[in-house]
C-alpha positions, 0 to 999 in steps of 0.5 A: 190467736197465736202462731204456735202449733201443737202436734195435734193441731198443726203437725203433719198427718201420721203416715200409714203405709198402704192407705195412699192409693199410689201404685208401686213402681213396677205397677206403673206401666200397667196403669197408663192413662189413655190420652185423647187423640191429638187435635190440631184445632187450636194451632191453626191460623185463624184466617179461614182463607189462609189454608184450604186443606185444613188447619196446620200446626206451623204458619208458612212464612212468605218470601219476604220474611225468610230473606235477610232485610236491609235493616238486619244487614247493617252497614259497613261502618258497623262492620268496621266498628265491631271489627276494631272493638274485637281486635283491640279488646279481645273477648270482652270486645266480642261479648260487648259487640254481640250483646249490643248489636244484632245486625249481620254486619256487627256479628261478622265484624266481631268474628273477623276481629276475633280471628285477626286478634288471635293472629295478633296475639300469636305474633306478639307471643312468638316475636317479642322478648318478654321478661314475664315468666308465663310469656317466656314459657308460652313462647318456648312452648310455641317454639317446641310445638311449631305445628300448633302455632301454624294451626292456630295461625290458620284458624285465626286467618280462616276465622277472619276470612269467614267473617268477611266473606259471610258479610259480603255474601249477605250484602250481595244477596240483599243487593241482588234481591233489591234489583229483582222484581217483587215476588209474584209479578 
């Protein structure tokens, strides 16, 4: 057997319009197919004692699953590490921290580091004397548009404070939950 195909054996079938039984575009809304009604039997939780009012589409989460756990919170040292990495290595440090760490402390430390990094870069551009033409142009632009300089400084400070406050509130909520009696007692 050879792989060579002739027009009669392996070529595409001839096309003749009208023999394909496909409706025209304007006939499609008239030929809708009636689907069977939605049935929730396949989506319910398997334990019959779990839900007494019939099957449900989504599982209900208990209180412990919804509240932040100690493992996902992280530690203060992770917060400081990610803060310093983002502060020193700019956006590359932010991407590295967000890819390597999954805790709340790491994410908040990275956000705070990026905010303070923005403030640092603006102060460097505004206060230092450069011989690089792009940096000179950036400094002149910030001197002409003082309101943008102030706005970017405010964004950097607010971003840094947002990360710090967010981490402290998450830590406080975990500590508060540890001091409360267990749910249902």
